[in-house]
mmCIF file of the N, C-alpha and C atoms, coordinates in Angstrom:
data_MODEL
# 
_entry.id   MODEL 
# 
loop_
_atom_site.group_PDB 
_atom_site.id 
_atom_site.type_symbol 
_atom_site.label_atom_id 
_atom_site.label_alt_id 
_atom_site.label_comp_id 
_atom_site.label_asym_id 
_atom_site.label_entity_id 
_atom_site.label_seq_id 
_atom_site.pdbx_PDB_ins_code 
_atom_site.Cartn_x 
_atom_site.Cartn_y 
_atom_site.Cartn_z 
_atom_site.occupancy 
_atom_site.B_iso_or_equiv 
_atom_site.pdbx_formal_charge 
_atom_site.auth_seq_id 
_atom_site.auth_comp_id 
_atom_site.auth_asym_id 
_atom_site.auth_atom_id 
_atom_site.pdbx_PDB_model_num 
ATOM 1   N N  . UNK A 1 1  ? 137.364 100.543 86.920  1.00 0.00 ? 1  UNK A N  1 
ATOM 2   C CA . UNK A 1 1  ? 136.161 99.520  87.302  1.00 0.00 ? 1  UNK A CA 1 
ATOM 3   C C  . UNK A 1 1  ? 136.659 97.901  88.451  1.00 0.00 ? 1  UNK A C  1 
ATOM 4   N N  . UNK A 1 2  ? 137.549 98.787  89.330  1.00 0.00 ? 2  UNK A N  1 
ATOM 5   C CA . UNK A 1 2  ? 138.288 97.876  90.330  1.00 0.00 ? 2  UNK A CA 1 
ATOM 6   C C  . UNK A 1 2  ? 137.232 97.711  91.271  1.00 0.00 ? 2  UNK A C  1 
ATOM 7   N N  . UNK A 1 3  ? 136.703 98.525  91.667  1.00 0.00 ? 3  UNK A N  1 
ATOM 8   C CA . UNK A 1 3  ? 136.572 98.419  92.918  1.00 0.00 ? 3  UNK A CA 1 
ATOM 9   C C  . UNK A 1 3  ? 135.651 97.255  93.573  1.00 0.00 ? 3  UNK A C  1 
ATOM 10  N N  . UNK A 1 4  ? 136.761 97.442  94.607  1.00 0.00 ? 4  UNK A N  1 
ATOM 11  C CA . UNK A 1 4  ? 136.115 96.158  94.975  1.00 0.00 ? 4  UNK A CA 1 
ATOM 12  C C  . UNK A 1 4  ? 134.802 95.471  96.302  1.00 0.00 ? 4  UNK A C  1 
ATOM 13  N N  . UNK A 1 5  ? 134.173 95.996  96.306  1.00 0.00 ? 5  UNK A N  1 
ATOM 14  C CA . UNK A 1 5  ? 132.278 95.311  96.796  1.00 0.00 ? 5  UNK A CA 1 
ATOM 15  C C  . UNK A 1 5  ? 132.418 94.683  98.703  1.00 0.00 ? 5  UNK A C  1 
ATOM 16  N N  . UNK A 1 6  ? 131.982 95.583  99.781  1.00 0.00 ? 6  UNK A N  1 
ATOM 17  C CA . UNK A 1 6  ? 132.319 94.803  100.528 1.00 0.00 ? 6  UNK A CA 1 
ATOM 18  C C  . UNK A 1 6  ? 132.152 93.900  101.358 1.00 0.00 ? 6  UNK A C  1 
ATOM 19  N N  . UNK A 1 7  ? 132.806 92.894  101.597 1.00 0.00 ? 7  UNK A N  1 
ATOM 20  C CA . UNK A 1 7  ? 133.145 91.496  102.242 1.00 0.00 ? 7  UNK A CA 1 
ATOM 21  C C  . UNK A 1 7  ? 132.007 91.001  103.301 1.00 0.00 ? 7  UNK A C  1 
ATOM 22  N N  . UNK A 1 8  ? 131.895 91.778  104.209 1.00 0.00 ? 8  UNK A N  1 
ATOM 23  C CA . UNK A 1 8  ? 130.693 91.697  106.044 1.00 0.00 ? 8  UNK A CA 1 
ATOM 24  C C  . UNK A 1 8  ? 130.466 92.642  105.485 1.00 0.00 ? 8  UNK A C  1 
ATOM 25  N N  . UNK A 1 9  ? 129.053 92.556  106.711 1.00 0.00 ? 9  UNK A N  1 
ATOM 26  C CA . UNK A 1 9  ? 128.205 92.917  107.500 1.00 0.00 ? 9  UNK A CA 1 
ATOM 27  C C  . UNK A 1 9  ? 128.827 94.815  107.712 1.00 0.00 ? 9  UNK A C  1 
ATOM 28  N N  . UNK A 1 10 ? 130.401 94.379  108.525 1.00 0.00 ? 10 UNK A N  1 
ATOM 29  C CA . UNK A 1 10 ? 130.183 96.237  108.538 1.00 0.00 ? 10 UNK A CA 1 
ATOM 30  C C  . UNK A 1 10 ? 130.768 96.483  108.086 1.00 0.00 ? 10 UNK A C  1 
ATOM 31  N N  . UNK A 1 11 ? 131.480 97.136  106.338 1.00 0.00 ? 11 UNK A N  1 
ATOM 32  C CA . UNK A 1 11 ? 131.988 97.026  105.809 1.00 0.00 ? 11 UNK A CA 1 
ATOM 33  C C  . UNK A 1 11 ? 131.061 97.418  104.844 1.00 0.00 ? 11 UNK A C  1 
ATOM 34  N N  . UNK A 1 12 ? 130.081 97.460  104.789 1.00 0.00 ? 12 UNK A N  1 
ATOM 35  C CA . UNK A 1 12 ? 127.977 97.198  104.040 1.00 0.00 ? 12 UNK A CA 1 
ATOM 36  C C  . UNK A 1 12 ? 127.781 98.100  105.016 1.00 0.00 ? 12 UNK A C  1 
ATOM 37  N N  . UNK A 1 13 ? 127.463 98.225  106.193 1.00 0.00 ? 13 UNK A N  1 
ATOM 38  C CA . UNK A 1 13 ? 127.567 99.540  107.207 1.00 0.00 ? 13 UNK A CA 1 
ATOM 39  C C  . UNK A 1 13 ? 127.819 100.481 106.858 1.00 0.00 ? 13 UNK A C  1 
ATOM 40  N N  . UNK A 1 14 ? 129.707 100.223 107.038 1.00 0.00 ? 14 UNK A N  1 
ATOM 41  C CA . UNK A 1 14 ? 130.245 101.770 107.011 1.00 0.00 ? 14 UNK A CA 1 
ATOM 42  C C  . UNK A 1 14 ? 130.870 102.078 105.677 1.00 0.00 ? 14 UNK A C  1 
ATOM 43  N N  . UNK A 1 15 ? 130.355 101.431 104.396 1.00 0.00 ? 15 UNK A N  1 
ATOM 44  C CA . UNK A 1 15 ? 130.257 102.388 103.154 1.00 0.00 ? 15 UNK A CA 1 
ATOM 45  C C  . UNK A 1 15 ? 128.976 103.090 101.997 1.00 0.00 ? 15 UNK A C  1 
ATOM 46  N N  . UNK A 1 16 ? 128.067 103.073 103.786 1.00 0.00 ? 16 UNK A N  1 
ATOM 47  C CA . UNK A 1 16 ? 127.145 103.604 102.990 1.00 0.00 ? 16 UNK A CA 1 
ATOM 48  C C  . UNK A 1 16 ? 126.134 103.548 102.408 1.00 0.00 ? 16 UNK A C  1 
ATOM 49  N N  . UNK A 1 17 ? 125.720 102.101 102.329 1.00 0.00 ? 17 UNK A N  1 
ATOM 50  C CA . UNK A 1 17 ? 124.903 101.613 101.009 1.00 0.00 ? 17 UNK A CA 1 
ATOM 51  C C  . UNK A 1 17 ? 123.432 101.378 101.854 1.00 0.00 ? 17 UNK A C  1 
ATOM 52  N N  . UNK A 1 18 ? 122.822 102.031 101.370 1.00 0.00 ? 18 UNK A N  1 
ATOM 53  C CA . UNK A 1 18 ? 120.677 101.865 102.503 1.00 0.00 ? 18 UNK A CA 1 
ATOM 54  C C  . UNK A 1 18 ? 120.302 100.739 101.427 1.00 0.00 ? 18 UNK A C  1 
ATOM 55  N N  . UNK A 1 19 ? 119.394 100.633 102.298 1.00 0.00 ? 19 UNK A N  1 
ATOM 56  C CA . UNK A 1 19 ? 118.346 99.559  102.181 1.00 0.00 ? 19 UNK A CA 1 
ATOM 57  C C  . UNK A 1 19 ? 117.439 100.396 101.004 1.00 0.00 ? 19 UNK A C  1 
ATOM 58  N N  . UNK A 1 20 ? 117.481 99.400  100.090 1.00 0.00 ? 20 UNK A N  1 
ATOM 59  C CA . UNK A 1 20 ? 116.305 100.351 99.122  1.00 0.00 ? 20 UNK A CA 1 
ATOM 60  C C  . UNK A 1 20 ? 114.790 99.080  98.932  1.00 0.00 ? 20 UNK A C  1 
ATOM 61  N N  . UNK A 1 21 ? 112.999 99.595  99.138  1.00 0.00 ? 21 UNK A N  1 
ATOM 62  C CA . UNK A 1 21 ? 112.202 98.688  98.944  1.00 0.00 ? 21 UNK A CA 1 
ATOM 63  C C  . UNK A 1 21 ? 112.376 97.746  98.024  1.00 0.00 ? 21 UNK A C  1 
ATOM 64  N N  . UNK A 1 22 ? 112.301 97.045  96.597  1.00 0.00 ? 22 UNK A N  1 
ATOM 65  C CA . UNK A 1 22 ? 112.350 96.785  95.700  1.00 0.00 ? 22 UNK A CA 1 
ATOM 66  C C  . UNK A 1 22 ? 111.028 97.422  94.509  1.00 0.00 ? 22 UNK A C  1 
ATOM 67  N N  . UNK A 1 23 ? 109.873 98.461  95.325  1.00 0.00 ? 23 UNK A N  1 
ATOM 68  C CA . UNK A 1 23 ? 109.545 98.455  94.736  1.00 0.00 ? 23 UNK A CA 1 
ATOM 69  C C  . UNK A 1 23 ? 109.690 100.643 94.161  1.00 0.00 ? 23 UNK A C  1 
ATOM 70  N N  . UNK A 1 24 ? 110.422 101.043 94.582  1.00 0.00 ? 24 UNK A N  1 
ATOM 71  C CA . UNK A 1 24 ? 111.044 101.732 94.428  1.00 0.00 ? 24 UNK A CA 1 
ATOM 72  C C  . UNK A 1 24 ? 111.720 101.759 93.464  1.00 0.00 ? 24 UNK A C  1 
ATOM 73  N N  . UNK A 1 25 ? 113.058 100.887 93.608  1.00 0.00 ? 25 UNK A N  1 
ATOM 74  C CA . UNK A 1 25 ? 114.097 100.278 92.705  1.00 0.00 ? 25 UNK A CA 1 
ATOM 75  C C  . UNK A 1 25 ? 113.212 99.946  91.004  1.00 0.00 ? 25 UNK A C  1 
ATOM 76  N N  . UNK A 1 26 ? 112.734 99.611  92.039  1.00 0.00 ? 26 UNK A N  1 
ATOM 77  C CA . UNK A 1 26 ? 111.476 99.761  89.857  1.00 0.00 ? 26 UNK A CA 1 
ATOM 78  C C  . UNK A 1 26 ? 111.306 100.268 89.793  1.00 0.00 ? 26 UNK A C  1 
ATOM 79  N N  . UNK A 1 27 ? 111.071 101.740 89.996  1.00 0.00 ? 27 UNK A N  1 
ATOM 80  C CA . UNK A 1 27 ? 110.315 102.875 89.767  1.00 0.00 ? 27 UNK A CA 1 
ATOM 81  C C  . UNK A 1 27 ? 111.635 103.619 89.020  1.00 0.00 ? 27 UNK A C  1 
ATOM 82  N N  . UNK A 1 28 ? 112.700 103.437 90.793  1.00 0.00 ? 28 UNK A N  1 
ATOM 83  C CA . UNK A 1 28 ? 113.464 104.510 89.681  1.00 0.00 ? 28 UNK A CA 1 
ATOM 84  C C  . UNK A 1 28 ? 114.915 103.874 88.026  1.00 0.00 ? 28 UNK A C  1 
ATOM 85  N N  . UNK A 1 29 ? 114.099 102.621 88.262  1.00 0.00 ? 29 UNK A N  1 
ATOM 86  C CA . UNK A 1 29 ? 114.617 101.674 87.175  1.00 0.00 ? 29 UNK A CA 1 
ATOM 87  C C  . UNK A 1 29 ? 113.989 102.733 85.542  1.00 0.00 ? 29 UNK A C  1 
ATOM 88  N N  . UNK A 1 30 ? 113.056 102.347 86.086  1.00 0.00 ? 30 UNK A N  1 
ATOM 89  C CA . UNK A 1 30 ? 112.028 102.598 85.123  1.00 0.00 ? 30 UNK A CA 1 
ATOM 90  C C  . UNK A 1 30 ? 111.857 104.053 84.335  1.00 0.00 ? 30 UNK A C  1 
ATOM 91  N N  . UNK A 1 31 ? 112.482 104.396 85.849  1.00 0.00 ? 31 UNK A N  1 
ATOM 92  C CA . UNK A 1 31 ? 111.808 105.762 84.920  1.00 0.00 ? 31 UNK A CA 1 
ATOM 93  C C  . UNK A 1 31 ? 113.289 106.668 83.840  1.00 0.00 ? 31 UNK A C  1 
ATOM 94  N N  . UNK A 1 32 ? 114.616 106.316 84.970  1.00 0.00 ? 32 UNK A N  1 
ATOM 95  C CA . UNK A 1 32 ? 115.803 106.138 84.143  1.00 0.00 ? 32 UNK A CA 1 
ATOM 96  C C  . UNK A 1 32 ? 116.004 106.017 82.370  1.00 0.00 ? 32 UNK A C  1 
ATOM 97  N N  . UNK A 1 33 ? 114.972 105.150 82.436  1.00 0.00 ? 33 UNK A N  1 
ATOM 98  C CA . UNK A 1 33 ? 114.602 103.138 81.012  1.00 0.00 ? 33 UNK A CA 1 
ATOM 99  C C  . UNK A 1 33 ? 114.653 105.163 80.127  1.00 0.00 ? 33 UNK A C  1 
ATOM 100 N N  . UNK A 1 34 ? 112.799 105.411 81.174  1.00 0.00 ? 34 UNK A N  1 
ATOM 101 C CA . UNK A 1 34 ? 111.827 106.038 80.223  1.00 0.00 ? 34 UNK A CA 1 
ATOM 102 C C  . UNK A 1 34 ? 113.191 107.745 79.200  1.00 0.00 ? 34 UNK A C  1 
ATOM 103 N N  . UNK A 1 35 ? 113.085 108.046 80.385  1.00 0.00 ? 35 UNK A N  1 
ATOM 104 C CA . UNK A 1 35 ? 113.675 109.485 79.694  1.00 0.00 ? 35 UNK A CA 1 
ATOM 105 C C  . UNK A 1 35 ? 115.122 108.919 79.341  1.00 0.00 ? 35 UNK A C  1 
ATOM 106 N N  . UNK A 1 36 ? 116.213 107.683 79.311  1.00 0.00 ? 36 UNK A N  1 
ATOM 107 C CA . UNK A 1 36 ? 117.014 108.044 78.234  1.00 0.00 ? 36 UNK A CA 1 
ATOM 108 C C  . UNK A 1 36 ? 116.301 107.062 76.374  1.00 0.00 ? 36 UNK A C  1 
ATOM 109 N N  . UNK A 1 37 ? 114.564 107.169 76.880  1.00 0.00 ? 37 UNK A N  1 
ATOM 110 C CA . UNK A 1 37 ? 114.553 105.728 75.718  1.00 0.00 ? 37 UNK A CA 1 
ATOM 111 C C  . UNK A 1 37 ? 114.662 104.669 75.167  1.00 0.00 ? 37 UNK A C  1 
ATOM 112 N N  . UNK A 1 38 ? 114.576 104.491 76.298  1.00 0.00 ? 38 UNK A N  1 
ATOM 113 C CA . UNK A 1 38 ? 115.359 102.965 76.223  1.00 0.00 ? 38 UNK A CA 1 
ATOM 114 C C  . UNK A 1 38 ? 113.519 102.379 75.996  1.00 0.00 ? 38 UNK A C  1 
ATOM 115 N N  . UNK A 1 39 ? 113.231 101.282 76.219  1.00 0.00 ? 39 UNK A N  1 
ATOM 116 C CA . UNK A 1 39 ? 112.639 100.745 76.165  1.00 0.00 ? 39 UNK A CA 1 
ATOM 117 C C  . UNK A 1 39 ? 112.173 99.241  77.307  1.00 0.00 ? 39 UNK A C  1 
ATOM 118 N N  . UNK A 1 40 ? 111.117 99.271  78.226  1.00 0.00 ? 40 UNK A N  1 
ATOM 119 C CA . UNK A 1 40 ? 111.257 98.519  78.821  1.00 0.00 ? 40 UNK A CA 1 
ATOM 120 C C  . UNK A 1 40 ? 111.562 96.823  78.795  1.00 0.00 ? 40 UNK A C  1 
ATOM 121 N N  . UNK A 1 41 ? 110.439 97.127  78.457  1.00 0.00 ? 41 UNK A N  1 
ATOM 122 C CA . UNK A 1 41 ? 110.077 95.622  77.766  1.00 0.00 ? 41 UNK A CA 1 
ATOM 123 C C  . UNK A 1 41 ? 111.246 95.076  75.710  1.00 0.00 ? 41 UNK A C  1 
ATOM 124 N N  . UNK A 1 42 ? 112.558 94.536  76.325  1.00 0.00 ? 42 UNK A N  1 
ATOM 125 C CA . UNK A 1 42 ? 112.806 94.214  74.452  1.00 0.00 ? 42 UNK A CA 1 
ATOM 126 C C  . UNK A 1 42 ? 111.733 92.715  73.904  1.00 0.00 ? 42 UNK A C  1 
ATOM 127 N N  . UNK A 1 43 ? 112.341 92.340  74.916  1.00 0.00 ? 43 UNK A N  1 
ATOM 128 C CA . UNK A 1 43 ? 111.241 91.097  74.061  1.00 0.00 ? 43 UNK A CA 1 
ATOM 129 C C  . UNK A 1 43 ? 110.164 91.358  74.166  1.00 0.00 ? 43 UNK A C  1 
ATOM 130 N N  . UNK A 1 44 ? 108.966 91.436  74.715  1.00 0.00 ? 44 UNK A N  1 
ATOM 131 C CA . UNK A 1 44 ? 107.440 91.997  74.265  1.00 0.00 ? 44 UNK A CA 1 
ATOM 132 C C  . UNK A 1 44 ? 107.405 92.049  73.394  1.00 0.00 ? 44 UNK A C  1 
ATOM 133 N N  . UNK A 1 45 ? 106.293 90.944  72.958  1.00 0.00 ? 45 UNK A N  1 
ATOM 134 C CA . UNK A 1 45 ? 106.265 91.631  71.538  1.00 0.00 ? 45 UNK A CA 1 
ATOM 135 C C  . UNK A 1 45 ? 104.235 91.812  71.501  1.00 0.00 ? 45 UNK A C  1 
ATOM 136 N N  . UNK A 1 46 ? 104.063 92.387  70.353  1.00 0.00 ? 46 UNK A N  1 
ATOM 137 C CA . UNK A 1 46 ? 102.452 92.405  69.947  1.00 0.00 ? 46 UNK A CA 1 
ATOM 138 C C  . UNK A 1 46 ? 101.530 93.432  71.435  1.00 0.00 ? 46 UNK A C  1 
ATOM 139 N N  . UNK A 1 47 ? 102.895 93.958  72.188  1.00 0.00 ? 47 UNK A N  1 
ATOM 140 C CA . UNK A 1 47 ? 101.708 95.233  73.795  1.00 0.00 ? 47 UNK A CA 1 
ATOM 141 C C  . UNK A 1 47 ? 102.700 96.388  73.788  1.00 0.00 ? 47 UNK A C  1 
ATOM 142 N N  . UNK A 1 48 ? 103.144 97.021  72.229  1.00 0.00 ? 48 UNK A N  1 
ATOM 143 C CA . UNK A 1 48 ? 103.172 98.677  72.810  1.00 0.00 ? 48 UNK A CA 1 
ATOM 144 C C  . UNK A 1 48 ? 102.871 99.404  73.284  1.00 0.00 ? 48 UNK A C  1 
ATOM 145 N N  . UNK A 1 49 ? 100.992 99.058  71.932  1.00 0.00 ? 49 UNK A N  1 
ATOM 146 C CA . UNK A 1 49 ? 100.087 100.264 72.749  1.00 0.00 ? 49 UNK A CA 1 
ATOM 147 C C  . UNK A 1 49 ? 99.222  99.906  73.645  1.00 0.00 ? 49 UNK A C  1 
ATOM 148 N N  . UNK A 1 50 ? 98.910  98.266  73.990  1.00 0.00 ? 50 UNK A N  1 
ATOM 149 C CA . UNK A 1 50 ? 97.759  98.623  75.243  1.00 0.00 ? 50 UNK A CA 1 
ATOM 150 C C  . UNK A 1 50 ? 98.577  97.976  76.230  1.00 0.00 ? 50 UNK A C  1 
ATOM 151 N N  . UNK A 1 51 ? 99.243  96.333  76.328  1.00 0.00 ? 51 UNK A N  1 
ATOM 152 C CA . UNK A 1 51 ? 99.682  96.442  78.200  1.00 0.00 ? 51 UNK A CA 1 
ATOM 153 C C  . UNK A 1 51 ? 100.578 97.332  78.524  1.00 0.00 ? 51 UNK A C  1 
ATOM 154 N N  . UNK A 1 52 ? 101.304 97.062  77.753  1.00 0.00 ? 52 UNK A N  1 
ATOM 155 C CA . UNK A 1 52 ? 103.103 97.922  78.135  1.00 0.00 ? 52 UNK A CA 1 
ATOM 156 C C  . UNK A 1 52 ? 102.722 99.737  78.801  1.00 0.00 ? 52 UNK A C  1 
ATOM 157 N N  . UNK A 1 53 ? 101.963 100.051 77.996  1.00 0.00 ? 53 UNK A N  1 
ATOM 158 C CA . UNK A 1 53 ? 101.766 101.765 78.746  1.00 0.00 ? 53 UNK A CA 1 
ATOM 159 C C  . UNK A 1 53 ? 100.525 101.925 79.963  1.00 0.00 ? 53 UNK A C  1 
ATOM 160 N N  . UNK A 1 54 ? 100.360 100.821 80.436  1.00 0.00 ? 54 UNK A N  1 
ATOM 161 C CA . UNK A 1 54 ? 100.003 100.380 81.551  1.00 0.00 ? 54 UNK A CA 1 
ATOM 162 C C  . UNK A 1 54 ? 100.938 99.749  82.427  1.00 0.00 ? 54 UNK A C  1 
ATOM 163 N N  . UNK A 1 55 ? 101.756 99.072  82.284  1.00 0.00 ? 55 UNK A N  1 
ATOM 164 C CA . UNK A 1 55 ? 102.841 98.926  83.254  1.00 0.00 ? 55 UNK A CA 1 
ATOM 165 C C  . UNK A 1 55 ? 103.424 99.891  83.788  1.00 0.00 ? 55 UNK A C  1 
ATOM 166 N N  . UNK A 1 56 ? 104.089 100.269 82.528  1.00 0.00 ? 56 UNK A N  1 
ATOM 167 C CA . UNK A 1 56 ? 104.749 102.213 83.000  1.00 0.00 ? 56 UNK A CA 1 
ATOM 168 C C  . UNK A 1 56 ? 104.081 102.559 83.691  1.00 0.00 ? 56 UNK A C  1 
ATOM 169 N N  . UNK A 1 57 ? 102.769 102.959 83.710  1.00 0.00 ? 57 UNK A N  1 
ATOM 170 C CA . UNK A 1 57 ? 102.429 103.935 84.575  1.00 0.00 ? 57 UNK A CA 1 
ATOM 171 C C  . UNK A 1 57 ? 101.836 103.675 85.635  1.00 0.00 ? 57 UNK A C  1 
ATOM 172 N N  . UNK A 1 58 ? 101.547 101.897 85.944  1.00 0.00 ? 58 UNK A N  1 
ATOM 173 C CA . UNK A 1 58 ? 101.110 101.849 87.453  1.00 0.00 ? 58 UNK A CA 1 
ATOM 174 C C  . UNK A 1 58 ? 103.046 101.669 87.928  1.00 0.00 ? 58 UNK A C  1 
ATOM 175 N N  . UNK A 1 59 ? 103.230 101.246 87.075  1.00 0.00 ? 59 UNK A N  1 
ATOM 176 C CA . UNK A 1 59 ? 105.353 101.839 88.129  1.00 0.00 ? 59 UNK A CA 1 
ATOM 177 C C  . UNK A 1 59 ? 106.357 102.342 88.165  1.00 0.00 ? 59 UNK A C  1 
ATOM 178 N N  . UNK A 1 60 ? 105.768 103.467 87.329  1.00 0.00 ? 60 UNK A N  1 
ATOM 179 C CA . UNK A 1 60 ? 105.769 105.167 88.434  1.00 0.00 ? 60 UNK A CA 1 
ATOM 180 C C  . UNK A 1 60 ? 104.778 105.677 89.364  1.00 0.00 ? 60 UNK A C  1 
ATOM 181 N N  . UNK A 1 61 ? 103.506 104.927 89.393  1.00 0.00 ? 61 UNK A N  1 
ATOM 182 C CA . UNK A 1 61 ? 102.749 105.416 89.450  1.00 0.00 ? 61 UNK A CA 1 
ATOM 183 C C  . UNK A 1 61 ? 102.907 104.713 91.333  1.00 0.00 ? 61 UNK A C  1 
ATOM 184 N N  . UNK A 1 62 ? 104.009 103.655 91.219  1.00 0.00 ? 62 UNK A N  1 
ATOM 185 C CA . UNK A 1 62 ? 103.532 102.870 92.202  1.00 0.00 ? 62 UNK A CA 1 
ATOM 186 C C  . UNK A 1 62 ? 102.784 101.402 93.068  1.00 0.00 ? 62 UNK A C  1 
ATOM 187 N N  . UNK A 1 63 ? 102.316 101.496 91.338  1.00 0.00 ? 63 UNK A N  1 
ATOM 188 C CA . UNK A 1 63 ? 100.654 100.739 91.977  1.00 0.00 ? 63 UNK A CA 1 
ATOM 189 C C  . UNK A 1 63 ? 101.106 98.806  92.391  1.00 0.00 ? 63 UNK A C  1 
ATOM 190 N N  . UNK A 1 64 ? 100.489 98.693  92.821  1.00 0.00 ? 64 UNK A N  1 
ATOM 191 C CA . UNK A 1 64 ? 100.869 96.691  93.629  1.00 0.00 ? 64 UNK A CA 1 
ATOM 192 C C  . UNK A 1 64 ? 100.531 96.062  92.203  1.00 0.00 ? 64 UNK A C  1 
ATOM 193 N N  . UNK A 1 65 ? 101.760 94.850  91.880  1.00 0.00 ? 65 UNK A N  1 
ATOM 194 C CA . UNK A 1 65 ? 101.388 93.789  90.132  1.00 0.00 ? 65 UNK A CA 1 
ATOM 195 C C  . UNK A 1 65 ? 101.680 92.731  90.299  1.00 0.00 ? 65 UNK A C  1 
ATOM 196 N N  . UNK A 1 66 ? 100.389 91.761  90.706  1.00 0.00 ? 66 UNK A N  1 
ATOM 197 C CA . UNK A 1 66 ? 101.151 90.737  90.213  1.00 0.00 ? 66 UNK A CA 1 
ATOM 198 C C  . UNK A 1 66 ? 101.299 90.388  88.564  1.00 0.00 ? 66 UNK A C  1 
# 
């Protein structure tokens, strides 16, 4: 794991990295965690049957959230 990170903008562009909107990144991360049966919110207690399923659905659907 000794990959070097780009240190200049030119190196970053040459690496093929593409900017991803936060909403898409959240959706991708949530999808991966749900597929692997990992909890999305480890430290949130008392909302596993009410709020968390609604937040999961909102993340997967790409809804705006506050």
